[in-house]
C-alpha positions in Angstrom: 15.0 20.0 39.8 15.6 22.5 36.3 13.4 24.8 34.4 12.7 24.9 30.9 11.8 28.9 31.2 14.0 29.7 33.8 13.4 33.7 33.1 9.8 33.1 34.7 11.1 32.7 38.0 11.9 36.1 38.3 7.8 36.3 38.6 8.6 35.0 42.2 9.2 38.5 43.1 5.5 39.1 43.3 5.1 37.0 46.1 6.4 39.8 47.8 3.5 42.3 47.0 0.9 40.7 49.4 3.4 41.2 52.4 4.1 44.9 51.1 0.5 45.6 50.6 -0.3 44.2 54.3 2.3 46.6 55.5 1.3 49.5 54.1 -2.6 49.3 53.7 -2.9 50.7 57.5 -6.3 50.8 59.2 -6.9 54.2 59.9 -9.7 55.5 61.9 -12.2 58.0 60.8 -11.3 62.1 62.1 -13.9 62.9 64.6 -14.1 66.5 66.2 -14.7 66.6 69.7 -14.3 69.3 72.2 -12.7 67.0 74.6 -10.8 64.0 74.6 -11.4 63.3 78.3 -14.3 60.8 77.4 -12.2 58.5 75.1 -10.6 55.4 76.0 -6.9 55.1 74.7 -6.4 51.7 72.9 -3.0 50.1 73.1 -0.4 49.3 70.3 -0.3 45.6 70.8 -3.9 45.1 70.5 -3.5 46.5 67.3 -1.0 44.3 66.4 -2.8 41.1 67.2 -5.5 42.2 65.3 -3.2 42.5 62.1 -1.9 38.4 63.2 -5.6 37.2 62.6 -5.4 38.3 58.4 -1.9 36.4 58.4 -3.6 32.9 56.4 -4.6 35.1 53.9 -1.4 36.5 53.6 0.0 33.3 52.9 -2.3 32.1 50.3 -1.9 35.3 48.3 2.1 34.6 48.6 1.5 30.9 48.2 -0.7 31.6 44.4 1.9 33.9 43.3 5.0 31.9 43.7 3.6 28.8 42.3 1.9 30.3 39.4 5.9 32.2 38.6 7.2 28.0 39.0 4.4 26.8 36.5 5.5 29.2 33.8 8.8 28.2 34.6 8.0 24.7 33.5 10.0 22.6 36.2 11.0 18.9 35.6 13.0 16.6 37.2 16.8 15.7 35.5 16.5 11.9 36.7 16.6 9.4 33.7 13.2 8.6 34.7 10.6 10.6 35.0 8.4 10.8 38.2 5.1 10.2 36.6 6.8 6.6 36.1 5.3 4.0 37.7 7.2 1.0 39.4 8.8 -2.1 37.9 6.6 -4.1 36.6 6.4 -6.8 33.9 5.2 -6.0 30.2 4.7 -8.7 27.5 3.5 -8.5 24.2 2.0 -12.1 22.7 2.7 -12.2 19.0 0.3 -15.0 17.2 0.8 -16.3 13.9 -2.2 -15.9 12.0 -0.8 -17.2 8.6 -2.7 -19.9 6.6 0.1 -22.4 7.5 -1.3 -22.2 11.0 -4.5 -23.8 9.9 -2.6 -27.3 9.3 -4.0 -29.9 11.6 -4.9 -28.7 15.0 -1.5 -26.3 15.0 -4.0 -22.9 15.5 -5.5 -24.3 19.0 -2.4 -25.2 20.2 -1.6 -21.6 19.8 -4.0 -20.3 21.0 -3.9 -22.7 24.3 -0.1 -21.2 24.7 -1.7 -17.6 24.9 -4.3 -18.5 27.5 -1.1 -20.1 29.8 0.8 -16.9 29.5 -2.0 -14.7 30.2 -3.0 -17.1 33.3 0.6 -16.7 34.6 0.7 -13.3 34.5 0.5 -11.1 37.5 -2.0 -9.1 38.0 -0.3 -5.9 37.6 1.6 -7.0 34.5 0.8 -5.2 30.9 0.1 -7.3 28.3 -0.7 -6.7 24.5 -2.0 -9.1 22.4 -1.0 -8.9 18.7 -1.7 -11.4 15.5 0.0 -11.3 12.6 0.5 -12.6 9.0 1.8 -10.5 6.1 1.0 -7.8 8.2 -0.3 -7.3 11.9 -3.3 -6.2 14.1 -3.2 -5.2 17.7 -5.9 -7.1 19.2 -5.4 -5.4 22.5 -3.0 -2.6 23.2 -0.3 -3.0 26.3 -2.7 -2.8 29.2 -3.0 -4.6 32.8 -6.2 -6.3 31.8 -5.8 -10.3 31.9 -9.7 -10.6 31.6 -9.8 -8.7 28.0 -6.4 -10.0 27.0 -8.2 -13.5 27.5 -11.5 -12.4 25.5 -8.9 -11.3 22.5 -7.4 -14.9 22.2 -10.4 -16.8 22.3 -12.0 -15.0 19.4 -8.7 -14.5 17.2 -8.7 -16.8 13.9 -6.3 -17.4 11.3 -6.0 -15.9 8.3 -5.0 -16.3 4.0 -1.9 -14.5 4.3 1.3 -15.4 4.3 4.4 -14.9 7.1 6.3 -12.1 7.9 8.4 -12.6 11.1 10.6 -9.6 10.9 7.6 -6.8 10.7 5.6 -8.6 13.7 9.0 -8.8 16.2 9.2 -4.9 14.9 5.7 -3.9 15.8 6.2 -5.8 19.1 9.4 -3.9 20.1 7.8 -0.7 19.2 4.7 -1.6 21.4 7.2 -2.2 24.2 8.8 1.3 23.9 6.4 3.1 25.6 5.8 0.5 28.7 8.0 2.1 31.3 10.5 0.6 33.5 10.6 -3.3 34.4 11.0 -6.6 32.6 9.8 -6.5 28.6 9.1 -9.6 26.9 7.9 -10.6 23.4 6.1 -14.6 23.0 6.5 -15.3 19.6 4.0 -18.4 18.9 4.3 -19.9 15.5 5.0 -22.9 13.1 8.0 -21.3 12.6 8.3 -21.5 8.7 11.4 -20.9 7.1 9.4 -18.9 4.1 8.3 -16.4 6.8 11.5 -15.3 7.4 13.2 -12.6 4.2 16.5 -12.8 4.9 17.2 -10.5 1.9 14.8 -7.8 4.0 16.3 -4.5 5.9 17.8 -6.3 9.3 15.5 -5.9 12.3 17.3 -5.3 16.0 15.3 -5.9 19.3 15.9 -3.1 21.7 18.6 -4.1 24.6 16.0 -4.4 27.2 13.5 -7.0 25.3 14.0 -10.5 25.2 12.3 -12.7 22.8 10.8 -16.1 23.5 9.7 -18.5 20.8 7.0 -20.9 21.6 6.9 -23.8 18.5 3.3 -25.1 18.2 4.2 -26.8 14.7 3.8 -30.5 13.9 6.8 -32.3 14.2 6.1 -34.7 10.8 4.1 -31.7 8.6 3.6 -32.8 4.8 2.1 -31.1 2.4 1.0 -31.3 -1.3 0.0 -28.3 -3.2 -0.7 -26.6 -6.7 1.3 -24.0 -6.5 0.7 -22.1 -10.2 -1.0 -22.6 -13.5 0.2 -21.1 -16.6 -2.5 -20.7 -19.2 -3.6 -17.8 -21.8 -5.9 -15.4 -19.9 -8.1 -14.7 -23.2 -8.7 -17.0 -26.0 -10.1 -15.8 -29.6 -11.2 -19.6 -30.8 -13.4 -22.4 -29.6 -10.9 -25.0 -29.5 -8.0 -24.1 -26.7 -5.0 -24.4 -29.0 -2.1 -23.8 -26.2 -1.3 -25.5 -22.8 -2.6 -25.0 -19.7 0.5 -26.4 -17.3 -0.5 -27.0 -13.5 2.6 -26.9 -11.0 2.3 -29.8 -8.5 4.4 -29.6 -5.5 5.0 -32.0 -2.8 6.4 -30.5 0.3 6.9 -33.7 2.9 9.6 -36.2 3.2 7.7 -39.1 1.8 6.6 -40.0 -1.7 2.8 -39.2 -2.5 1.5 -42.5 -4.7 -2.3 -41.7 -4.8 -2.5 -38.7 -5.8 -5.4 -37.5 -8.6 -5.3 -34.0 -10.6 -8.7 -33.2 -12.3 -9.2 -30.0 -14.4 -12.4 -28.7 -13.9 -14.0 -25.5 -16.7 -17.3 -24.1 -14.9 -17.2 -26.8 -12.2 -17.5 -29.1 -15.0 -14.9 -31.9 -15.2 -12.5 -31.8 -18.4 -9.4 -34.5 -17.5 -8.5 -36.4 -14.6 -5.0 -37.9 -14.6 -3.1 -40.0 -11.6 0.1 -38.5 -10.4 2.9 -40.1 -8.5 4.8 -37.4 -6.7 8.5 -38.3 -4.8 9.6 -36.3 -1.6 10.3 -32.7 -2.0 9.3 -33.2 -5.4 7.9 -31.0 -8.1 5.9 -31.8 -11.7 3.7 -29.9 -14.1 0.8 -31.4 -15.8 -0.5 -30.6 -18.9 -4.1 -30.1 -20.3 -5.1 -29.0 -23.5 -7.3 -29.9 -26.6 -10.8 -28.8 -24.8 -13.5 -26.5 -26.1 -13.6 -22.8 -24.2 -17.6 -21.1 -24.0 -17.7 -17.6 -25.0 -17.6 -15.1 -22.3 -15.6 -15.5 -19.0 -15.1 -19.0 -17.7 -13.8 -20.6 -14.1 -11.3 -22.7 -14.1 -9.9 -24.8 -11.4 -7.1 -27.4 -11.4 -7.5 -29.5 -8.1 -5.4 -32.6 -6.6 -6.8 -35.4 -4.0 -5.1 -37.2 -1.6 -3.7 -34.9 0.7 -4.7 -33.7 4.4 -4.4 -30.1 4.2 -6.9 -29.5 1.2 -6.5 -25.1 1.6 -4.2 -25.1 -0.9 -5.1 -28.2 -3.0 -7.0 -26.0 -5.6 -6.1 -23.4 -7.9 -8.2 -20.9 -9.7 -7.7 -19.3 -12.4 -10.1 -17.6 -15.6 -10.2 -18.2 -19.4 -11.8 -15.6 -21.5 -13.2 -16.3 -24.9 -13.6 -13.2 -26.8 -13.8 -12.0 -30.4 -10.5 -11.0 -31.9 -10.0 -6.9 -31.5 -10.2 -5.6 -35.3 -7.4 -3.2 -36.4 -7.9 -1.2 -39.4 -4.8 0.0 -41.5 -5.2 2.7 -43.9 -2.4 3.1 -46.6 -1.8 4.7 -49.9 -3.0 2.9 -53.0 0.0 2.0 -54.5 1.1 -0.9 -57.2 3.2 -3.9 -55.8 4.2 -4.4 -52.2 1.9 -2.6 -49.9 3.6 -0.5 -46.8 1.9 -2.4 -44.7 3.7 -6.0 -45.1 5.7 -6.1 -42.4 2.3 -4.7 -40.6 0.3 -7.9 -41.5 2.8 -10.3 -41.4 3.7 -9.7 -37.3 -0.2 -9.5 -36.5 -1.0 -12.7 -38.4 1.8 -14.4 -35.9 1.1 -16.7 -33.6 -1.8 -19.6 -32.3 -4.0 -17.4 -30.0 -3.6 -14.3 -32.5 -6.0 -11.6 -31.0 -5.9 -9.0 -33.6 -7.7 -9.5 -36.6 -6.2 -6.7 -39.3 -7.8 -5.2 -42.3 -6.1 -3.2 -44.9 -7.4 -0.5 -47.1 -6.4 2.6 -49.2 -7.6 5.7 -47.9 -9.9 6.5 -50.8 -12.0 3.0 -50.2 -12.5 3.5 -46.0 -16.0 4.1 -45.1 -16.4 5.9 -42.0 -18.9 3.7 -40.4 -15.7 0.9 -40.2 -14.1 3.1 -37.8 -16.4 2.2 -34.8 -16.2 -1.3 -35.4 -12.5 -1.2 -35.1 -10.5 -1.2 -31.6 -7.4 0.8 -33.3 -7.0 2.6 -36.3 -3.3 2.7 -38.1 -2.7 5.5 -40.3 0.1 3.8 -42.3 2.3 6.7 -44.4 -1.4 7.6 -46.4 -2.6 11.0 -47.1 -6.2 11.6 -45.4 -8.9 13.5 -46.7 -10.9 16.1 -44.4 -13.9 13.9 -44.4 -12.2 10.9 -43.1 -9.9 13.2 -40.7 -13.4 14.6 -39.1 -14.1 10.7 -38.7 -11.0 10.0 -37.2 -11.2 12.9 -34.8 -14.8 11.8 -33.7 -13.4 8.3 -33.6 -10.5 8.7 -31.1 -12.5 11.3 -29.0 -15.1 8.7 -28.4 -12.3 6.6 -27.0 -10.6 4.7 -30.2 -6.9 4.3 -30.2 -5.0 5.7 -33.2 -1.5 4.8 -34.9 -0.5 7.6 -37.3 2.9 6.7 -39.1 4.5 9.5 -40.9 6.6 8.5 -43.9 7.6 9.5 -47.5 4.2 9.9 -48.4 3.2 12.0 -45.8 3.2 15.5 -46.4 3.7 18.1 -43.7 1.4 20.8 -44.6 -1.4 18.7 -45.5 -0.9 16.4 -42.4 -1.2 19.7 -40.0 -4.3 20.9 -42.0 -6.1 17.3 -41.9 -4.8 15.7 -38.5 -3.5 18.8 -36.6 -6.5 18.6 -34.3 -5.7 15.2 -33.0 -2.1 14.5 -33.5 0.5 15.1 -30.4 2.9 17.2 -32.6 2.9 19.2 -35.5 5.6 18.2 -38.7 8.0 19.5 -40.0 10.9 19.1 -42.8 12.0 15.6 -44.1 15.4 14.4 -42.7 17.2 12.0 -45.1 20.8 11.2 -45.2 23.3 8.3 -46.2 24.1 7.5 -42.7 21.4 6.8 -39.8 20.3 8.0 -36.5 19.9 5.7 -33.3 16.7 5.8 -31.6 18.8 6.2 -28.3 16.1 8.1 -25.9 13.3 5.6 -24.7 10.7 6.0 -22.1 11.5 2.9 -20.4 8.8 3.0 -17.7 6.1 3.7 -20.3 4.1 0.6 -20.9 4.5 0.8 -24.8 8.1 -0.2 -23.7 8.2 -1.3 -20.8 9.1 -4.9 -21.9 12.2 -3.6 -23.5 13.3 -2.1 -20.3 16.2 -4.7 -19.6 16.9 -6.1 -23.3 17.9 -2.5 -24.5 18.1 -3.8 -27.5 15.4 -1.2 -29.1 17.8 1.7 -28.8 19.9 0.1 -31.6 17.2 0.4 -34.2 18.9 2.3 -37.0 16.4 5.4 -38.5 17.2 6.4 -42.4 14.7 8.9 -42.7 12.2 10.9 -40.3 10.1 14.1 -40.0 10.7 16.6 -37.5 8.5 17.2 -35.2 7.3 19.9 -32.5 5.6 18.6 -29.6 2.4 20.2 -28.8 1.8 21.1 -24.9 0.5 18.0 -23.0 1.9 15.7 -25.1 4.8 13.0 -24.1 7.7 12.2 -26.4 8.4 8.6 -25.5 11.1 7.7 -28.0 13.9 9.9 -29.6 16.8 9.8 -31.8 20.4 10.5 -30.8 20.2 14.5 -32.0 16.9 14.7 -29.8 14.2 14.6 -32.5 11.0 13.0 -31.4 10.2 9.7 -33.1 7.3 8.5 -31.2 5.2 10.9 -29.4 1.6 10.0 -27.5 -1.0 12.9 -27.0 -5.0 12.3 -26.6 -8.5 13.7 -27.7 -11.3 13.5 -25.5 -11.5 9.5 -24.3 -9.1 8.6 -26.7 -5.1 7.9 -27.1 -3.0 8.8 -30.1 0.6 7.5 -31.0 2.7 9.6 -33.8 5.4 7.8 -35.0 7.2 10.5 -37.5 9.2 7.3 -39.4 7.6 4.6 -41.3 6.6 1.2 -40.0 8.3 -0.9 -42.9 11.7 -0.3 -44.0 12.1 2.2 -46.0 13.2 4.7 -43.4 14.6 2.3 -40.6 15.0 -1.6 -39.7 12.8 -1.7 -36.9 10.7 -4.5 -39.3 13.9 -6.4 -39.4 14.6 -6.8 -35.8 12.5 -9.2 -33.3 11.9 -6.2 -31.3 9.1 -5.3 -34.3 6.2 -7.6 -33.6 6.4 -7.4 -29.7 6.8 -3.4 -29.7 3.7 -3.3 -32.1 1.3 -5.3 -30.1 2.7 -3.4 -26.9 1.2 -0.3 -28.6 -2.1 -2.0 -30.1 -2.6 -3.4 -26.4 -2.2 -0.1 -24.8 -4.0 1.9 -27.0 -7.3 -0.6 -27.5 -6.4 -3.6 -25.5 -6.8 -4.2 -21.9 -4.4 -6.4 -19.6 -6.2 -9.3 -18.5 -4.7 -11.4 -15.7 -5.9 -15.1 -15.9 -5.6 -15.0 -11.6 -4.5 -12.6 -8.6 -3.0 -13.3 -5.3 -4.9 -12.5 -2.0 -4.2 -8.8 -1.0 -3.4 -7.6 -4.6 -6.0 -5.0 -5.7 -8.0 -5.7 -9.1 -10.0 -3.7 -10.9 -13.4 -4.0 -12.5 -14.2 -2.3 -15.5 -17.2 0.0 -16.5 -19.8 -1.3 -19.2 -20.1 0.1 -22.7 -23.2 2.3 -21.1 -20.8 3.7 -18.5 -22.6 1.7 -15.5 -20.5 -0.7 -12.9 -21.1 -4.0 -12.3 -22.1 -5.4 -9.4 -19.6 -7.6 -7.5 -19.7 -10.8 -5.0 -17.5 -12.2 -3.3 -16.5 -16.3 -3.6 -18.7 -16.5 -0.1 -21.7 -15.2 -2.1 -21.5 -12.0 -0.4 -22.3 -8.4 -2.2 -19.2 -6.2 -1.6 -19.9 -2.8 -0.9 -16.4 -1.2 -0.4 -15.0 -1.2 -3.6 -13.3 2.5 -4.4 -13.7 4.0 -7.6 -10.5 5.4 -9.6 -10.4 8.8 -11.6 -10.9 6.9 -14.7 -14.4 5.6 -14.0 -13.2 1.9 -13.0 -13.6 0.2 -9.8 -10.9 -1.2 -7.2 -10.8 -3.7 -4.7 -8.4 -5.6 -2.7 -8.6 -9.4 -2.6 -9.5 -10.9 0.4 -11.1 -14.0 -0.1 -10.1 -17.1 -2.5 -12.1 -18.4 -5.2 -13.9 -16.2 -7.6 -15.1 -13.4 -7.7 -18.6 -12.6 -9.4 -18.8 -9.3 -11.6 -22.6 -8.7 -12.2 -23.1 -6.9 -15.5 -26.4 -6.1 -16.9 -26.2 -8.8 -19.7 -23.4 -11.0 -18.7 -21.3 -12.5 -15.6 -17.6 -12.2 -15.4 -15.3 -13.8 -13.1 -12.0 -12.9 -11.0 -9.9 -15.5 -9.7 -8.0 -15.1 -6.3 -5.6 -17.8 -5.0 -3.5 -18.3 -2.0 0.2 -17.0 -1.7 1.6 -20.5 -2.2 5.3 -19.9 -1.0 3.6 -20.5 2.7 2.2 -24.1 1.5 5.8 -25.2 2.0 6.0 -26.0 6.3 10.0 -26.5 6.2 10.8 -24.9 9.4 13.5 -22.2 9.9 16.1 -22.3 12.5 14.5 -20.6 15.6 17.8 -20.4 17.4 19.2 -18.3 14.2 15.7 -16.3 14.2 16.4 -15.4 17.7 20.3 -14.5 17.3 19.4 -12.3 13.5 17.1 -10.0 15.7 18.8 -10.3 18.8 21.5 -7.4 19.6 25.2 -8.0 19.9 26.9 -6.8 23.1 28.7 -4.1 21.1 24.7 -2.9 19.9 23.1 -3.5 23.6 26.2 -1.1 24.8 25.6 1.3 22.1 21.5 1.1 23.2 22.2 1.7 26.6 24.3 4.6 26.1 21.7 6.6 23.9 18.9 5.2 26.1 18.5 7.7 29.2 20.0 10.5 26.8 16.8 12.7 26.4 16.5 16.7 25.7 15.0 19.3 28.5 11.9 19.5 26.4 11.1 15.7 26.2 11.7 15.4 30.1 9.3 17.9 30.7 6.9 17.0 28.1 6.9 13.8 30.1 6.6 15.0 33.6 4.3 18.0 33.1 4.6 19.4 36.2 2.9 22.4 35.4 -0.1 21.2 35.0 -0.9 20.3 39.1 1.1 23.4 40.0 -1.6 25.6 37.8 -4.4 23.6 39.4 -3.2 24.3 42.8 -2.8 28.1 42.1 -6.8 28.0 41.2 -7.2 26.3 44.3 -5.7 28.7 46.1 -7.2 31.8 44.7 -10.9 30.4 45.3 -9.7 29.7 49.0 -8.0 33.6 49.0 -11.7 34.8 47.8 -13.7 33.1 50.2 -11.8 34.2 53.2 -11.1 37.6 52.0 -15.2 38.1 52.1 -15.2 36.7 55.2 -13.1 39.4 57.1 -14.4 42.7 57.3 -12.1 45.3 56.4 -12.3 49.1 57.5 -12.8 51.6 54.7 -9.3 54.0 54.2 -9.8 57.3 54.2 
């Protein structure tokens, strides 16, 4: 035995205090004056000693209480590797059941549940069991305890989910549960169909503890085969009635036999659009295209479905096609003869079949302030702005509009700072022009405007021959700068809107950006960031999607694919709702004047039922001989504080002291002690 605070053992000296008091505190009779002692009887000394012996129990109680109190404050603990509170050897078992959606194949999950019941029935009455259902994450249905009835109930009630499999995370969780099991045998039973897709070999390795054994239980079908729609490529938003692009569906045959009688059908809002026969070889992939159909206005539910397969869960792929009006963009430039400064701007926004933007170019003097509110984004392209138009632009941005300001050779710095200084993110200074050029070498690649160019790096080779020096305001953000540190793209905000200031031109007067292939995507990234909204045709289960507020700021009611009202959506700082997709199908967003839809699909990597090598998995998570030796060496090493915290011997000692003091008080009241003089 050792002590965490041995200095308190000095308090054991206090156990001698009752003995000292007992000896010193001698009873003396009161003195009474008698004329003669002849009538008094003399008492022998041994009689007094006998009376003192009658209080010996009280003396022992007081000494023991003080001694145990000192021991409790010294925090004793046993130095052995196993705490005294640990129970004897027993078997601790974690039953891991795969609950991914591949377990819905045939009768696989029923076999998994029966295997778990058999393990529970074979367990002894004192064995500890834990039941864990896992897929991409895990859920502890029953913590480690000796309750076979509760374990059986947990197994009977569990159901497979819709997520994919992650074996390493589940094994790691089971190993962590067994660390608190105490002495005895530690086992993990892994019940699964053992899909190869569930083992991420690039993930950090997981190693079991040296005293844990893993037992696999394979409940898969011997000759599992599956056809699946593993993806659809489509335009999430279109701007014309006729769908000009192509809907491309990918069909996979994950079986070992050819699929000859397969039909693939494309539906829009539950109405058939086109149906095609399909022949797919064993292990093959085929793309099927649909095009030339009409798209109704608003948000539309689209599905691609195959028939001729026994496992129907992944035979349908959900996505949305939204038809909107083109986003109006107003460009304001100078009233000059010849080619406009917006020539390259016009050419870039007119490119493409499914064109999102409708560009209108006007001179500063011909712009009606009422036109601003009908535009999604306004571009001031190197134009002199009057104070009246500047005031209208300020209101447009504060109400949530997007503004791009390009300052070129027609922009006077003093006039600019006076008219647009209230909303511009920087103050303009002198104009810099030279025979040489500067490079746009400092780009904030993690910003949405430049994120698409982070890998290519070609944007940084843009040559700039002229620009305005700029001093950014507090709260503004420099998105791109030249190699001398001068800002070239600065972001700011005003009210609910955003402003991008470009200190050079949008044509070739001061740079060569319009001559590079980066000009079109950069310009569209800016427009999308300022006034657009990224739309996704579909999401994967478990992903979060947002539901934007309506024009009046109201939020839509949300119905799940199973037609249940969703009440657990989170509201974010921008006033939108955020929801984690938990069902496959279409979520309905109910606005006051319309319905919109969000499509959610399975993680189709789970559709591949190819099996992994179970022996390879066990070898991968089992520690080697050297690792087992290292674990066995490290496992008994506990600090004194850890050992004392596990044993907590001070608690029963303090409880005993309390009982002794209660007993001492009761006994002391029953003993009559003569008064001292």
